Every structure is written in structure tokens, then in C-alpha cells.
N, C-alpha and C positions, 0 to 999 in steps of 0.2 A: 526460627524462634519458637519456643514452645507456645507462646501467647496465640500463636496461629492455629495450634493443633492442640487445645487444652484437654479434649478427651483421650488423646494419644498419651499426653504426659501423664495424666492421672492414671491410665491403665499400666502403663510402664512402672510408675511409682509404686502402686499397689503389688505389682508382681515381684518387684525388688524387695519392698518391704516384707512380703511374706517370707522371702529367702534370706533376709538380712540378720536376723537373730544374733546379736552381738558380733557384727562385722562392720566393715567400712566399705560403702559402695561409693566408688569415685569414678566418673565417667570423664573421658577425655574424647571430644568430637571436634570436628573442623567444618570447614567451608561456609563460615559466616561471614567472612572478611572483616569481622572484628574479633578481639579476644576478650574474654570475661571470666570471671569466677562466680559461681552461684552455689547457694546451699538451700536445701528445703527438707525439713523433717528427717535428718539422717542420710539424705542423698545428696552428693555433691558432684558438680560438674564443672569442668574447664572447656570453654570453647576456644578454639585455637585456629587462626588461619589469618591471613593467607600469606603464601610464600612470594606471590607476584604482585598483589594489589589489595589495598584495604578500602573500605568505604569512609570517605571524609565527612566530617561534620554536615557540611552544606551540600552533600551529594543530592539530597532529596528536596531540600528547601534552603534557597540561598540565604535566608534570614537567620539560619542557625549559626550561632557562633560559641555556644556553650554546650558542654555535655549534658547539663541539667536540662536545656531546653530541647535538645535534639535527640538524645538516645531514647531507645525503647524503654518504657515504663515497666519494670519488673521487680517487685519486692525481693525476689530471690537474689537478684544480682548485688555483689558486695561494694563494687566501686565502679568508676568509670571504665569504658571500653578502652582497650589497648588498639590504636588506630596507625600502627606502622606495621610492616611486614614482619611477621613473627612465626614462631612454631611453639607447640607445648612440649613440655618434658615431665615426666614422673620419675622421681628418684626414690627408691625404696630403701629404708635403712631397717633392716629386721631386727637388729641388735638394740637399736634405740626405739624401735616401735613406731617409726615415723615415715610418712609419705609426704615428700616435698613436692608440690606441684608449681611449675613456673611457666611463664610466657617469655620467650627470648627472642631478641632481634635476629633477623634473617641476615641482613647485610649491614656494612658500614654506613653510618649516617654521614652525609656531605658536611663539612665543616660550616659551610655558609648558612646552614639552617639554625645554627646555635650562636646567639649573640655572645655567649660566653666563651665560644670557641671549642666547647667540649664536644668530643665526637664519641659515639658509642659504638663499639666494636660489635661484630657478628658474635652472637652468643650472649651478649649483654642481657642480664635479667631485667625485664621490664616491670613484672609483677610476680609475686610469688605468696604461697601460703604453705603452711604445714598442717598435716592432718594426722591425728593420733591412730595407730592400728590398735583396735581393741584386743 
């Protein structure tokens, strides 16, 4: 997470901002074991991982039961983390001038996990955002 290396984030942000001039900067990174969408002063980031295992809410504190109590504090993150095995996708539509970023489920969810009986197939969109291409 950038909060552990703030000077590196600032350096990257300043470098990209110099080159940004009327462009969209969108980073897709991984190996966080949680997924999220971030935005900061014209720089957008999607963190996506993991194919094999994610970090549960109570991984570091058994008293954690809600995302608001347990997730890292970061004003740049737009909503709760994705905590199931997933991957990130960027779809560019040059004609419409839009980039669609999404986090998608890696595997099929077991039916017993959902009281409603709803199963989510591999590839199911868990979170998504659209970004305008300037």
C-alpha cells in the first residue's frame, strides 16, 4: 500500500503529473491480496489480486467484522475492498472515449456461501468504474 511508502507515491505522482497534460493516467497493479479503486488528483489506480487467496477481514485482528473497522485508511480509495479471488480488466472503447476498469471473480462461488442460493460465475464483475479518455 502507498501509505507505507508515501515519498515514493509522491515521486511517482509528480513524475506522471509532469507528463499528464490532458491525458488519463490509469494504473493497474497487483499482489495486494485485496482489490480496490483509487483516485487522486488525476491519477487513478486499480489494485487487483489475487488469483489464489485474498486477505480476510479478520486476518490480522479477530475482532474485525466490518470493512469500516478493519480496512486500511486511505482517503483515495473509493469503496470497500474486494475480498474474493479476482483479477483486473481494462477495456478501452476509443470511439466512445471511455476506459472501463473492472475487478472480476476468478472462480465460481460455492452455492452454500450464499443464503439466497445465488452463485457468481467466474468472470462476474465485482466492482467497476468508467474513466473518460480526454
